[in-house]
C-alpha angles and dihedrals in degrees: 000000000000119000114271128204102229096166093120091048088107142100115267093240091064088063095042089051089048090055089048091053089047092052104034108023143039099283090200094056106133117229140170123233123187123206111206141140132232107213137026114245116263090002091291120169092235144002134223121234116228142153101061094124090057092046088055092050090049094050093046091055098044109136139121112237124198094268089054091051092047092050093049090049089053091055088069097222102095131075126223098248090055092046089050089054090052091058090071097037120136135148112266102167141091129268128193123187147169108255120253116268093033120136107244138186137205124288098015118117112257093181128018120196120197109184146114106303096250092054094044090049096051097055095054101092100044093041091054092043092055099039095042094052101045095040089052094052093041090053092048092048092049090056091049092049090049091051091052089063097217098326116127116267118203122198107230102164109108097109091052098043120112095255137321098295093050089050095048099041094035088057089049091053090047090054091050089054094054112279111148094220148343134230088220106106095189090053088052092053095043098047104023095241127145118273119210139179145133124208138290133245088258089069090059094042093051093065128071091251141358096255092055090050091052093047093050093049092048090051091052098042110023092155094052104033107157108155123204104227107182104074094105115357119347101201101030100038117005102052096037090051092048091051090050090055093047090052090050091050091051093047089050090054095248109150112240095220100149116007142132145105139295125217116202104168145023130041099337095193094052096040095047093052091049091046092051091052092049093047093047093049090050091053100260105111093149096054114128115245107202128184138196132161114121096322127174135164094277095052092043090052090049093049089050090053090050090057097251111177094217113131102174127052131199108198120187132149100022092050103041092047097033082226098193093049111023098180137049099209100220117167136194119221138178110251107171145358124215116243105218093203098054098025088227128124114246109217117238127198135197113215130209139171084238107075091209090063097054105109128229111245133220141027103322145176134181129247115199113211121209135189103252093216100054106011094239122146114262097178145316120249121207108205143154116280093243095056119109129198133199115210088203087068128071115264123209115208121190136174108259092221104028093039094178088072101090139165124193114205113206121229115274094014098097142042131209135214129185109230105196118082131187112262103166127021119187090344094307120114109239098175130082112209112229121234115273094249089051089052088050091057090049091048091053089054089049092052088053089061091064120091115243088245090062092049098055114112097228126051096348125192110264117233109225120243106199135181124235114251090249094051092045090053093049091048092052093044087057090049092049091047093051093049091047092053091046091051091049093051091050091053091053 
């Protein structure tokens, strides 16, 4: 896809704040912003990070062209000296991020921006727009793939997506999370992922009869002959006609390499079991039985429990829109400001009456802690970037809110991995995004690090996201300082 200038893909207040920084503050003041989210979608036990490649493309192309400057002038809010500054604008800072396809959890930074305050402020909206959308769809797709228990899941949602970009990048996210293909041809071209599909009811209806339609399709696509059998009467017409075509193919010496039926309506559990019996008795036990029709992870899991013989799933609307949870809820918060005199970052904290919304201050990273025996995730530890850990020493983990909840890991029983990687340094991209199918392989490995209890669709086990002792102390010192200052001002 050609490069797009998305610089004005932002909320107006980002630009008004930028002008305020330009006029009233040191516009080159270096700050740290963290992008993170607070809750997993649909009460899932995890989420999947996606969208980093598009964030990189966005940041690389940041610039205000003359039409942008002219438009901003017409808004009537911006002065000429600020508009002149925008003419030479480019991103000059650092960005760290968790790679796409990684299993992620609430409250930990997915992306960290270290840059002059005006630059860091501008990228907020687009960064959240991209990461929120693709992480949401990737998480939904991962749940659908898990429910399918090893069966192939195809992403079929383009016509129901909220616009072209949602269809393209939603399909990309679904592929990252484990779908075996997408119906979206442009996504296939852009990201070199498999495209898949069969035919519609209109194909059947355009012929004099169903059998002729099936025969014609089989002649055109003998190596991918999946026949839609529910246009007229699934059990009395569709499946018998499909079987007749499969027999004719076999008698003609055409190899039945990939063939079968698709069900798009009716009681899928009942019809699939009847279809399986009919196909087996006709000598086609390896025929694919594919299903579509408003599927999601809950319905797929239910059909599996009912003994449905479906082994291929086409999932559209509920996946591409994440229908039961349409937003990811990522936020972007100031975490630190650079002190020019000391060269150290001064931690900043956002307070709230809701303890879950109090931010974690400072220049941070994430250490993922694994059980050394089985490679499963024990917990994530948010810590300062300059902290070091020795896995040959005991490690005390504690809940940052309910601090009495503690776990002591014994020396040599755990391993650690830092999750965040450098993406931009001094405005230059230092990271090459992998191909989507390579990210998919990595995502599968990531899913294997989750305990089965965290993967279940209902009431999953929550992976703990803890704070290092040093970060916890700094956070509470800031809280105590704030409350002390507030008490003092009240007394005055």
